[in-house]
Gaussian input, Z-matrix of N, CA and C with variables (Angstrom, degrees):
# hf/3-21g

backbone

0 1
 N
 C     1     B1
 C     2     B2     1     A1
 N     3     B3     2     A2     1     D1
 C     4     B4     3     A3     2     D2
 C     5     B5     4     A4     3     D3
 N     6     B6     5     A5     4     D4
 C     7     B7     6     A6     5     D5
 C     8     B8     7     A7     6     D6
 N     9     B9     8     A8     7     D7
 C    10    B10     9     A9     8     D8
 C    11    B11    10    A10     9     D9
 N    12    B12    11    A11    10    D10
 C    13    B13    12    A12    11    D11
 C    14    B14    13    A13    12    D12
 N    15    B15    14    A14    13    D13
 C    16    B16    15    A15    14    D14
 C    17    B17    16    A16    15    D15
 N    18    B18    17    A17    16    D16
 C    19    B19    18    A18    17    D17
 C    20    B20    19    A19    18    D18
 N    21    B21    20    A20    19    D19
 C    22    B22    21    A21    20    D20
 C    23    B23    22    A22    21    D21
 N    24    B24    23    A23    22    D22
 C    25    B25    24    A24    23    D23
 C    26    B26    25    A25    24    D24
 N    27    B27    26    A26    25    D25
 C    28    B28    27    A27    26    D26
 C    29    B29    28    A28    27    D27
 N    30    B30    29    A29    28    D28
 C    31    B31    30    A30    29    D29
 C    32    B32    31    A31    30    D30
 N    33    B33    32    A32    31    D31
 C    34    B34    33    A33    32    D32
 C    35    B35    34    A34    33    D33
 N    36    B36    35    A35    34    D34
 C    37    B37    36    A36    35    D35
 C    38    B38    37    A37    36    D36
 N    39    B39    38    A38    37    D37
 C    40    B40    39    A39    38    D38
 C    41    B41    40    A40    39    D39
 N    42    B42    41    A41    40    D40
 C    43    B43    42    A42    41    D41
 C    44    B44    43    A43    42    D42
 N    45    B45    44    A44    43    D43
 C    46    B46    45    A45    44    D44
 C    47    B47    46    A46    45    D45
 N    48    B48    47    A47    46    D46
 C    49    B49    48    A48    47    D47
 C    50    B50    49    A49    48    D48
 N    51    B51    50    A50    49    D49
 C    52    B52    51    A51    50    D50
 C    53    B53    52    A52    51    D51
 N    54    B54    53    A53    52    D52
 C    55    B55    54    A54    53    D53
 C    56    B56    55    A55    54    D54
 N    57    B57    56    A56    55    D55
 C    58    B58    57    A57    56    D56
 C    59    B59    58    A58    57    D57
 N    60    B60    59    A59    58    D58
 C    61    B61    60    A60    59    D59
 C    62    B62    61    A61    60    D60
 N    63    B63    62    A62    61    D61
 C    64    B64    63    A63    62    D62
 C    65    B65    64    A64    63    D63
 N    66    B66    65    A65    64    D64
 C    67    B67    66    A66    65    D65
 C    68    B68    67    A67    66    D66
 N    69    B69    68    A68    67    D67
 C    70    B70    69    A69    68    D68
 C    71    B71    70    A70    69    D69
 N    72    B72    71    A71    70    D70
 C    73    B73    72    A72    71    D71
 C    74    B74    73    A73    72    D72
 N    75    B75    74    A74    73    D73
 C    76    B76    75    A75    74    D74
 C    77    B77    76    A76    75    D75
 N    78    B78    77    A77    76    D76
 C    79    B79    78    A78    77    D77
 C    80    B80    79    A79    78    D78
 N    81    B81    80    A80    79    D79
 C    82    B82    81    A81    80    D80
 C    83    B83    82    A82    81    D81
 N    84    B84    83    A83    82    D82
 C    85    B85    84    A84    83    D83
 C    86    B86    85    A85    84    D84
 N    87    B87    86    A86    85    D85
 C    88    B88    87    A87    86    D86
 C    89    B89    88    A88    87    D87
 N    90    B90    89    A89    88    D88
 C    91    B91    90    A90    89    D89
 C    92    B92    91    A91    90    D90
 N    93    B93    92    A92    91    D91
 C    94    B94    93    A93    92    D92
 C    95    B95    94    A94    93    D93
 N    96    B96    95    A95    94    D94
 C    97    B97    96    A96    95    D95
 C    98    B98    97    A97    96    D96
 N    99    B99    98    A98    97    D97
 C   100   B100    99    A99    98    D98
 C   101   B101   100   A100    99    D99
 N   102   B102   101   A101   100   D100
 C   103   B103   102   A102   101   D101
 C   104   B104   103   A103   102   D102
 N   105   B105   104   A104   103   D103
 C   106   B106   105   A105   104   D104
 C   107   B107   106   A106   105   D105
 N   108   B108   107   A107   106   D106
 C   109   B109   108   A108   107   D107
 C   110   B110   109   A109   108   D108
 N   111   B111   110   A110   109   D109
 C   112   B112   111   A111   110   D110
 C   113   B113   112   A112   111   D111
 N   114   B114   113   A113   112   D112
 C   115   B115   114   A114   113   D113
 C   116   B116   115   A115   114   D114
 N   117   B117   116   A116   115   D115
 C   118   B118   117   A117   116   D116
 C   119   B119   118   A118   117   D117
 N   120   B120   119   A119   118   D118
 C   121   B121   120   A120   119   D119
 C   122   B122   121   A121   120   D120
 N   123   B123   122   A122   121   D121
 C   124   B124   123   A123   122   D122
 C   125   B125   124   A124   123   D123
 N   126   B126   125   A125   124   D124
 C   127   B127   126   A126   125   D125
 C   128   B128   127   A127   126   D126
 N   129   B129   128   A128   127   D127
 C   130   B130   129   A129   128   D128
 C   131   B131   130   A130   129   D129
 N   132   B132   131   A131   130   D130
 C   133   B133   132   A132   131   D131
 C   134   B134   133   A133   132   D132
 N   135   B135   134   A134   133   D133
 C   136   B136   135   A135   134   D134
 C   137   B137   136   A136   135   D135
 N   138   B138   137   A137   136   D136
 C   139   B139   138   A138   137   D137
 C   140   B140   139   A139   138   D138
 N   141   B141   140   A140   139   D139
 C   142   B142   141   A141   140   D140
 C   143   B143   142   A142   141   D141
 N   144   B144   143   A143   142   D142
 C   145   B145   144   A144   143   D143
 C   146   B146   145   A145   144   D144
 N   147   B147   146   A146   145   D145
 C   148   B148   147   A147   146   D146
 C   149   B149   148   A148   147   D147
 N   150   B150   149   A149   148   D148
 C   151   B151   150   A150   149   D149
 C   152   B152   151   A151   150   D150
 N   153   B153   152   A152   151   D151
 C   154   B154   153   A153   152   D152
 C   155   B155   154   A154   153   D153
 N   156   B156   155   A155   154   D154
 C   157   B157   156   A156   155   D155
 C   158   B158   157   A157   156   D156
 N   159   B159   158   A158   157   D157
 C   160   B160   159   A159   158   D158
 C   161   B161   160   A160   159   D159
 N   162   B162   161   A161   160   D160
 C   163   B163   162   A162   161   D161
 C   164   B164   163   A163   162   D162
 N   165   B165   164   A164   163   D163
 C   166   B166   165   A165   164   D164
 C   167   B167   166   A166   165   D165
 N   168   B168   167   A167   166   D166
 C   169   B169   168   A168   167   D167
 C   170   B170   169   A169   168   D168
 N   171   B171   170   A170   169   D169
 C   172   B172   171   A171   170   D170
 C   173   B173   172   A172   171   D171
 N   174   B174   173   A173   172   D172
 C   175   B175   174   A174   173   D173
 C   176   B176   175   A175   174   D174
 N   177   B177   176   A176   175   D175
 C   178   B178   177   A177   176   D176
 C   179   B179   178   A178   177   D177
 N   180   B180   179   A179   178   D178
 C   181   B181   180   A180   179   D179
 C   182   B182   181   A181   180   D180
 N   183   B183   182   A182   181   D181
 C   184   B184   183   A183   182   D182
 C   185   B185   184   A184   183   D183
 N   186   B186   185   A185   184   D184
 C   187   B187   186   A186   185   D185
 C   188   B188   187   A187   186   D186
 N   189   B189   188   A188   187   D187
 C   190   B190   189   A189   188   D188
 C   191   B191   190   A190   189   D189
 N   192   B192   191   A191   190   D190
 C   193   B193   192   A192   191   D191
 C   194   B194   193   A193   192   D192
 N   195   B195   194   A194   193   D193
 C   196   B196   195   A195   194   D194
 C   197   B197   196   A196   195   D195
 N   198   B198   197   A197   196   D196
 C   199   B199   198   A198   197   D197
 C   200   B200   199   A199   198   D198
 N   201   B201   200   A200   199   D199
 C   202   B202   201   A201   200   D200
 C   203   B203   202   A202   201   D201
 N   204   B204   203   A203   202   D202
 C   205   B205   204   A204   203   D203
 C   206   B206   205   A205   204   D204
 N   207   B207   206   A206   205   D205
 C   208   B208   207   A207   206   D206
 C   209   B209   208   A208   207   D207
 N   210   B210   209   A209   208   D208
 C   211   B211   210   A210   209   D209
 C   212   B212   211   A211   210   D210
 N   213   B213   212   A212   211   D211
 C   214   B214   213   A213   212   D212
 C   215   B215   214   A214   213   D213
 N   216   B216   215   A215   214   D214
 C   217   B217   216   A216   215   D215
 C   218   B218   217   A217   216   D216
 N   219   B219   218   A218   217   D217
 C   220   B220   219   A219   218   D218
 C   221   B221   220   A220   219   D219
 N   222   B222   221   A221   220   D220
 C   223   B223   222   A222   221   D221
 C   224   B224   223   A223   222   D222
 N   225   B225   224   A224   223   D223
 C   226   B226   225   A225   224   D224
 C   227   B227   226   A226   225   D225
 N   228   B228   227   A227   226   D226
 C   229   B229   228   A228   227   D227
 C   230   B230   229   A229   228   D228
 N   231   B231   230   A230   229   D229
 C   232   B232   231   A231   230   D230
 C   233   B233   232   A232   231   D231
 N   234   B234   233   A233   232   D232
 C   235   B235   234   A234   233   D233
 C   236   B236   235   A235   234   D234
 N   237   B237   236   A236   235   D235
 C   238   B238   237   A237   236   D236
 C   239   B239   238   A238   237   D237
 N   240   B240   239   A239   238   D238
 C   241   B241   240   A240   239   D239
 C   242   B242   241   A241   240   D240
 N   243   B243   242   A242   241   D241
 C   244   B244   243   A243   242   D242
 C   245   B245   244   A244   243   D243
 N   246   B246   245   A245   244   D244
 C   247   B247   246   A246   245   D245
 C   248   B248   247   A247   246   D246
 N   249   B249   248   A248   247   D247
 C   250   B250   249   A249   248   D248
 C   251   B251   250   A250   249   D249
 N   252   B252   251   A251   250   D250
 C   253   B253   252   A252   251   D251
 C   254   B254   253   A253   252   D252
 N   255   B255   254   A254   253   D253
 C   256   B256   255   A255   254   D254
 C   257   B257   256   A256   255   D255
 N   258   B258   257   A257   256   D256
 C   259   B259   258   A258   257   D257
 C   260   B260   259   A259   258   D258
 N   261   B261   260   A260   259   D259
 C   262   B262   261   A261   260   D260
 C   263   B263   262   A262   261   D261
 N   264   B264   263   A263   262   D262
 C   265   B265   264   A264   263   D263
 C   266   B266   265   A265   264   D264
 N   267   B267   266   A266   265   D265
 C   268   B268   267   A267   266   D266
 C   269   B269   268   A268   267   D267
 N   270   B270   269   A269   268   D268
 C   271   B271   270   A270   269   D269
 C   272   B272   271   A271   270   D270
 N   273   B273   272   A272   271   D271
 C   274   B274   273   A273   272   D272
 C   275   B275   274   A274   273   D273
 N   276   B276   275   A275   274   D274
 C   277   B277   276   A276   275   D275
 C   278   B278   277   A277   276   D276
 N   279   B279   278   A278   277   D277
 C   280   B280   279   A279   278   D278
 C   281   B281   280   A280   279   D279
 N   282   B282   281   A281   280   D280
 C   283   B283   282   A282   281   D281
 C   284   B284   283   A283   282   D282
 N   285   B285   284   A284   283   D283
 C   286   B286   285   A285   284   D284
 C   287   B287   286   A286   285   D285
 N   288   B288   287   A287   286   D286
 C   289   B289   288   A288   287   D287
 C   290   B290   289   A289   288   D288
 N   291   B291   290   A290   289   D289
 C   292   B292   291   A291   290   D290
 C   293   B293   292   A292   291   D291
 N   294   B294   293   A293   292   D292
 C   295   B295   294   A294   293   D293
 C   296   B296   295   A295   294   D294

   B1=1.4458
   B2=1.5244
   B3=1.3107
   B4=1.4538
   B5=1.5247
   B6=1.3384
   B7=1.4691
   B8=1.5240
   B9=1.3229
   B10=1.4640
   B11=1.5245
   B12=1.3371
   B13=1.4587
   B14=1.5295
   B15=1.3141
   B16=1.4639
   B17=1.5299
   B18=1.3421
   B19=1.4516
   B20=1.5257
   B21=1.3189
   B22=1.4548
   B23=1.5297
   B24=1.3421
   B25=1.4712
   B26=1.5305
   B27=1.3095
   B28=1.4664
   B29=1.5273
   B30=1.3192
   B31=1.4562
   B32=1.5253
   B33=1.3308
   B34=1.4662
   B35=1.5277
   B36=1.3392
   B37=1.4671
   B38=1.5226
   B39=1.3349
   B40=1.4607
   B41=1.5302
   B42=1.3235
   B43=1.4621
   B44=1.5272
   B45=1.3331
   B46=1.4664
   B47=1.5252
   B48=1.3181
   B49=1.4639
   B50=1.5320
   B51=1.3136
   B52=1.4655
   B53=1.5298
   B54=1.3464
   B55=1.4660
   B56=1.5216
   B57=1.3295
   B58=1.4641
   B59=1.5182
   B60=1.3369
   B61=1.4629
   B62=1.5155
   B63=1.3439
   B64=1.4598
   B65=1.5263
   B66=1.3135
   B67=1.4635
   B68=1.5269
   B69=1.3211
   B70=1.4710
   B71=1.5247
   B72=1.3364
   B73=1.4663
   B74=1.5272
   B75=1.3204
   B76=1.4621
   B77=1.5265
   B78=1.3343
   B79=1.4706
   B80=1.5219
   B81=1.3348
   B82=1.4700
   B83=1.5289
   B84=1.3193
   B85=1.4666
   B86=1.5213
   B87=1.3307
   B88=1.4682
   B89=1.5267
   B90=1.3273
   B91=1.4713
   B92=1.5206
   B93=1.3234
   B94=1.4602
   B95=1.5240
   B96=1.3414
   B97=1.4642
   B98=1.5198
   B99=1.3322
   B100=1.4625
   B101=1.5204
   B102=1.3276
   B103=1.4589
   B104=1.5257
   B105=1.3272
   B106=1.4613
   B107=1.5206
   B108=1.3210
   B109=1.4556
   B110=1.5333
   B111=1.3353
   B112=1.4689
   B113=1.5262
   B114=1.3243
   B115=1.4600
   B116=1.5195
   B117=1.3325
   B118=1.4713
   B119=1.5253
   B120=1.3323
   B121=1.4649
   B122=1.5286
   B123=1.3296
   B124=1.4616
   B125=1.5225
   B126=1.3345
   B127=1.4624
   B128=1.5307
   B129=1.3387
   B130=1.4573
   B131=1.5269
   B132=1.3319
   B133=1.4643
   B134=1.5213
   B135=1.3304
   B136=1.4593
   B137=1.5299
   B138=1.2995
   B139=1.4614
   B140=1.5262
   B141=1.3240
   B142=1.4653
   B143=1.5274
   B144=1.3371
   B145=1.4672
   B146=1.5245
   B147=1.3316
   B148=1.4665
   B149=1.5293
   B150=1.3260
   B151=1.4624
   B152=1.5206
   B153=1.3054
   B154=1.4604
   B155=1.5306
   B156=1.3213
   B157=1.4604
   B158=1.5202
   B159=1.3317
   B160=1.4680
   B161=1.5342
   B162=1.3233
   B163=1.4679
   B164=1.5235
   B165=1.3319
   B166=1.4641
   B167=1.5260
   B168=1.3200
   B169=1.4624
   B170=1.5392
   B171=1.3275
   B172=1.4690
   B173=1.5268
   B174=1.3371
   B175=1.4684
   B176=1.5244
   B177=1.3293
   B178=1.4673
   B179=1.5260
   B180=1.3262
   B181=1.4690
   B182=1.5291
   B183=1.3288
   B184=1.4671
   B185=1.5241
   B186=1.3446
   B187=1.4662
   B188=1.5211
   B189=1.3259
   B190=1.4667
   B191=1.5229
   B192=1.3393
   B193=1.4658
   B194=1.5192
   B195=1.3198
   B196=1.4591
   B197=1.5263
   B198=1.3374
   B199=1.4635
   B200=1.5252
   B201=1.3321
   B202=1.4658
   B203=1.5236
   B204=1.3271
   B205=1.4580
   B206=1.5287
   B207=1.3283
   B208=1.4592
   B209=1.5237
   B210=1.3402
   B211=1.4630
   B212=1.5235
   B213=1.3331
   B214=1.4611
   B215=1.5228
   B216=1.3141
   B217=1.4636
   B218=1.5249
   B219=1.3479
   B220=1.4564
   B221=1.5275
   B222=1.3267
   B223=1.4624
   B224=1.5235
   B225=1.3219
   B226=1.4646
   B227=1.5193
   B228=1.3389
   B229=1.4673
   B230=1.5348
   B231=1.3173
   B232=1.4590
   B233=1.5294
   B234=1.3465
   B235=1.4669
   B236=1.5332
   B237=1.3443
   B238=1.4654
   B239=1.5246
   B240=1.3105
   B241=1.4660
   B242=1.5163
   B243=1.3373
   B244=1.4675
   B245=1.5217
   B246=1.3409
   B247=1.4594
   B248=1.5271
   B249=1.3354
   B250=1.4588
   B251=1.5295
   B252=1.3127
   B253=1.4690
   B254=1.5304
   B255=1.3409
   B256=1.4549
   B257=1.5171
   B258=1.3052
   B259=1.4634
   B260=1.5203
   B261=1.3006
   B262=1.4604
   B263=1.5211
   B264=1.3014
   B265=1.4553
   B266=1.5128
   B267=1.3366
   B268=1.4626
   B269=1.5218
   B270=1.3174
   B271=1.4480
   B272=1.5263
   B273=1.3120
   B274=1.4652
   B275=1.5147
   B276=1.3542
   B277=1.4600
   B278=1.5248
   B279=1.3162
   B280=1.4592
   B281=1.5307
   B282=1.3277
   B283=1.4633
   B284=1.5150
   B285=1.3156
   B286=1.4562
   B287=1.5271
   B288=1.2873
   B289=1.4619
   B290=1.5254
   B291=1.3523
   B292=1.4721
   B293=1.5251
   B294=1.3220
   B295=1.4690
   B296=1.4841
   A1=109.49
   A2=115.94
   A3=121.87
   A4=109.11
   A5=118.33
   A6=119.70
   A7=111.24
   A8=117.21
   A9=122.64
   A10=113.16
   A11=117.91
   A12=119.26
   A13=112.94
   A14=118.62
   A15=120.04
   A16=108.94
   A17=115.18
   A18=117.27
   A19=110.54
   A20=116.02
   A21=121.71
   A22=113.19
   A23=121.26
   A24=118.73
   A25=113.09
   A26=116.86
   A27=120.17
   A28=109.60
   A29=116.89
   A30=120.57
   A31=110.71
   A32=116.76
   A33=120.36
   A34=110.15
   A35=118.12
   A36=120.51
   A37=111.10
   A38=116.31
   A39=120.16
   A40=111.32
   A41=116.91
   A42=121.24
   A43=109.94
   A44=116.53
   A45=120.23
   A46=110.90
   A47=116.65
   A48=120.41
   A49=110.72
   A50=116.65
   A51=121.45
   A52=111.90
   A53=116.51
   A54=120.44
   A55=112.79
   A56=116.45
   A57=119.62
   A58=112.71
   A59=116.77
   A60=121.98
   A61=109.35
   A62=115.35
   A63=119.47
   A64=109.18
   A65=116.24
   A66=121.05
   A67=110.06
   A68=116.91
   A69=121.01
   A70=110.59
   A71=116.70
   A72=119.84
   A73=110.96
   A74=116.70
   A75=120.31
   A76=110.42
   A77=117.08
   A78=120.78
   A79=110.49
   A80=117.20
   A81=120.97
   A82=110.84
   A83=116.54
   A84=120.50
   A85=110.34
   A86=116.36
   A87=120.06
   A88=109.89
   A89=117.86
   A90=120.56
   A91=110.62
   A92=116.54
   A93=121.58
   A94=111.11
   A95=117.36
   A96=120.53
   A97=112.15
   A98=116.62
   A99=120.34
   A100=113.43
   A101=117.55
   A102=120.42
   A103=110.45
   A104=116.37
   A105=120.56
   A106=112.33
   A107=117.81
   A108=121.88
   A109=109.48
   A110=118.27
   A111=120.31
   A112=113.98
   A113=117.62
   A114=120.81
   A115=112.30
   A116=116.38
   A117=120.54
   A118=110.97
   A119=116.40
   A120=120.11
   A121=109.17
   A122=116.11
   A123=120.83
   A124=111.03
   A125=116.86
   A126=120.73
   A127=111.77
   A128=116.61
   A129=120.26
   A130=110.56
   A131=117.03
   A132=120.63
   A133=111.28
   A134=116.39
   A135=120.00
   A136=110.83
   A137=116.64
   A138=121.21
   A139=111.79
   A140=117.07
   A141=120.97
   A142=113.51
   A143=116.84
   A144=119.86
   A145=113.10
   A146=116.56
   A147=122.33
   A148=111.99
   A149=114.09
   A150=119.58
   A151=108.85
   A152=116.28
   A153=122.32
   A154=111.11
   A155=114.59
   A156=122.06
   A157=111.42
   A158=117.38
   A159=121.36
   A160=111.53
   A161=116.84
   A162=120.20
   A163=110.43
   A164=116.55
   A165=120.34
   A166=110.56
   A167=116.43
   A168=121.35
   A169=110.49
   A170=117.05
   A171=121.64
   A172=110.31
   A173=116.93
   A174=121.03
   A175=109.99
   A176=116.97
   A177=121.04
   A178=110.31
   A179=117.10
   A180=120.64
   A181=110.89
   A182=117.49
   A183=121.27
   A184=110.74
   A185=117.16
   A186=120.16
   A187=111.06
   A188=117.48
   A189=120.54
   A190=111.37
   A191=117.63
   A192=120.67
   A193=110.66
   A194=116.99
   A195=121.37
   A196=110.84
   A197=116.86
   A198=120.91
   A199=110.90
   A200=116.92
   A201=120.80
   A202=110.89
   A203=117.04
   A204=121.09
   A205=110.36
   A206=117.38
   A207=120.72
   A208=111.28
   A209=116.47
   A210=120.33
   A211=111.77
   A212=117.63
   A213=121.69
   A214=112.48
   A215=117.80
   A216=121.26
   A217=108.52
   A218=117.21
   A219=118.87
   A220=110.61
   A221=117.42
   A222=119.45
   A223=110.85
   A224=115.31
   A225=119.61
   A226=109.73
   A227=116.46
   A228=119.42
   A229=110.56
   A230=115.31
   A231=121.56
   A232=112.08
   A233=117.00
   A234=119.60
   A235=111.69
   A236=117.52
   A237=119.68
   A238=111.12
   A239=115.78
   A240=120.03
   A241=110.22
   A242=116.71
   A243=120.56
   A244=110.94
   A245=117.64
   A246=120.41
   A247=111.18
   A248=115.88
   A249=120.09
   A250=110.96
   A251=115.82
   A252=120.25
   A253=112.28
   A254=116.35
   A255=120.64
   A256=113.44
   A257=116.17
   A258=120.60
   A259=109.25
   A260=115.10
   A261=119.00
   A262=107.91
   A263=116.46
   A264=120.72
   A265=112.47
   A266=118.07
   A267=121.91
   A268=109.38
   A269=116.05
   A270=121.19
   A271=108.89
   A272=116.27
   A273=121.27
   A274=107.60
   A275=114.75
   A276=119.38
   A277=109.29
   A278=116.34
   A279=121.73
   A280=108.85
   A281=115.55
   A282=119.82
   A283=108.98
   A284=116.24
   A285=120.59
   A286=108.79
   A287=114.90
   A288=120.54
   A289=108.97
   A290=117.23
   A291=118.90
   A292=109.75
   A293=114.98
   A294=120.51
   A295=112.94
   D1=149.10
   D2=-178.14
   D3=-82.20
   D4=132.85
   D5=177.05
   D6=-60.85
   D7=142.81
   D8=-175.84
   D9=-69.11
   D10=-19.43
   D11=-174.90
   D12=-84.83
   D13=-3.44
   D14=177.13
   D15=-80.86
   D16=151.46
   D17=178.21
   D18=-80.23
   D19=163.36
   D20=-172.05
   D21=-60.74
   D22=-44.32
   D23=178.94
   D24=-57.53
   D25=-38.73
   D26=178.15
   D27=-68.23
   D28=-40.45
   D29=178.13
   D30=-62.10
   D31=-41.94
   D32=179.55
   D33=-64.42
   D34=-42.19
   D35=176.80
   D36=-59.65
   D37=-41.10
   D38=178.69
   D39=-64.98
   D40=-40.07
   D41=178.25
   D42=-64.94
   D43=-43.31
   D44=178.57
   D45=-60.96
   D46=-40.55
   D47=178.25
   D48=-65.92
   D49=-40.11
   D50=-177.69
   D51=-69.03
   D52=-40.59
   D53=-176.99
   D54=-87.94
   D55=-22.51
   D56=-175.61
   D57=78.87
   D58=11.80
   D59=-179.32
   D60=-129.73
   D61=144.91
   D62=175.88
   D63=-75.79
   D64=166.28
   D65=178.62
   D66=-61.20
   D67=-37.92
   D68=178.34
   D69=-64.35
   D70=-42.91
   D71=178.52
   D72=-62.86
   D73=-41.52
   D74=177.94
   D75=-63.95
   D76=-39.89
   D77=178.22
   D78=-64.14
   D79=-40.11
   D80=177.94
   D81=-64.05
   D82=-39.76
   D83=178.23
   D84=-63.44
   D85=-43.01
   D86=179.06
   D87=-62.94
   D88=-42.62
   D89=177.51
   D90=-60.84
   D91=-40.66
   D92=-179.19
   D93=-63.20
   D94=-36.41
   D95=-179.81
   D96=-69.73
   D97=-24.83
   D98=-179.44
   D99=83.55
   D100=3.99
   D101=178.56
   D102=-71.27
   D103=138.27
   D104=178.83
   D105=-122.86
   D106=-23.03
   D107=-179.81
   D108=-76.12
   D109=122.98
   D110=-178.44
   D111=-55.50
   D112=-37.28
   D113=179.28
   D114=-64.80
   D115=-41.21
   D116=179.05
   D117=-70.28
   D118=-36.40
   D119=176.98
   D120=-63.03
   D121=-45.48
   D122=-179.87
   D123=-60.16
   D124=-45.80
   D125=179.36
   D126=-62.06
   D127=-41.14
   D128=178.81
   D129=-62.75
   D130=-43.95
   D131=179.11
   D132=-63.12
   D133=-41.34
   D134=178.90
   D135=-63.57
   D136=-43.20
   D137=-176.85
   D138=-71.26
   D139=-47.42
   D140=-173.89
   D141=-76.13
   D142=-34.87
   D143=-174.62
   D144=-111.64
   D145=4.52
   D146=177.25
   D147=50.66
   D148=50.68
   D149=177.58
   D150=-110.93
   D151=160.04
   D152=-177.77
   D153=-73.61
   D154=163.71
   D155=179.25
   D156=-53.91
   D157=-49.92
   D158=-177.32
   D159=-63.43
   D160=-37.19
   D161=178.92
   D162=-65.55
   D163=-45.13
   D164=178.14
   D165=-64.08
   D166=-37.63
   D167=179.42
   D168=-63.28
   D169=-40.13
   D170=178.25
   D171=-63.08
   D172=-43.07
   D173=179.71
   D174=-62.18
   D175=-48.08
   D176=-178.86
   D177=-61.57
   D178=-43.90
   D179=179.91
   D180=-61.82
   D181=-44.32
   D182=179.52
   D183=-63.53
   D184=-39.72
   D185=179.50
   D186=-66.68
   D187=-42.57
   D188=-179.73
   D189=-66.55
   D190=-39.15
   D191=177.35
   D192=-64.75
   D193=-38.61
   D194=178.54
   D195=-64.75
   D196=-41.94
   D197=178.51
   D198=-63.69
   D199=-42.74
   D200=179.69
   D201=-63.83
   D202=-38.74
   D203=179.47
   D204=-65.98
   D205=-39.60
   D206=179.18
   D207=-67.70
   D208=-37.91
   D209=179.56
   D210=-70.58
   D211=-28.13
   D212=-177.13
   D213=-74.64
   D214=-22.68
   D215=-178.91
   D216=-82.09
   D217=118.55
   D218=179.86
   D219=-70.95
   D220=146.39
   D221=179.20
   D222=-66.00
   D223=143.71
   D224=179.44
   D225=-79.65
   D226=145.67
   D227=176.73
   D228=-61.47
   D229=145.53
   D230=-176.27
   D231=-58.46
   D232=-39.43
   D233=-177.64
   D234=-64.66
   D235=-32.41
   D236=177.48
   D237=-66.90
   D238=-41.26
   D239=179.60
   D240=-65.31
   D241=-43.87
   D242=179.76
   D243=-64.09
   D244=-41.08
   D245=178.26
   D246=-63.75
   D247=-39.39
   D248=178.85
   D249=-63.89
   D250=-34.72
   D251=178.87
   D252=-80.50
   D253=-6.32
   D254=179.05
   D255=79.77
   D256=26.61
   D257=-178.85
   D258=-117.27
   D259=155.94
   D260=173.70
   D261=-85.47
   D262=169.50
   D263=179.61
   D264=-80.06
   D265=5.56
   D266=-177.16
   D267=-86.81
   D268=132.61
   D269=178.89
   D270=-78.37
   D271=128.67
   D272=179.07
   D273=-112.59
   D274=123.04
   D275=-179.22
   D276=-77.00
   D277=132.29
   D278=-179.97
   D279=-78.36
   D280=138.94
   D281=176.25
   D282=-79.04
   D283=140.91
   D284=177.58
   D285=-77.60
   D286=141.32
   D287=176.40
   D288=-77.62
   D289=137.22
   D290=177.95
   D291=-66.07
   D292=148.07
   D293=-179.62
   D294=-78.52

């Protein structure tokens, strides 16, 4: 188990080393399972990766905070993205290559 006095980034590095998976990989696995309840996610992580309760709790908390941060950012207008890419808003049909 990870000592409680370590900060979260160090704890996450230790968890990644223990599981052999990055936090992003673990988040992708959780998404793939379709689990949404934090308690069930924690239990699955404990069972599949043989990690302690507190370690699984840290992973779930980090994933939920990441999801909330992504939801809080409003989508950018399409014209801003196109301007940033140096394109006009006009759709250009691609020519097919001859066979």
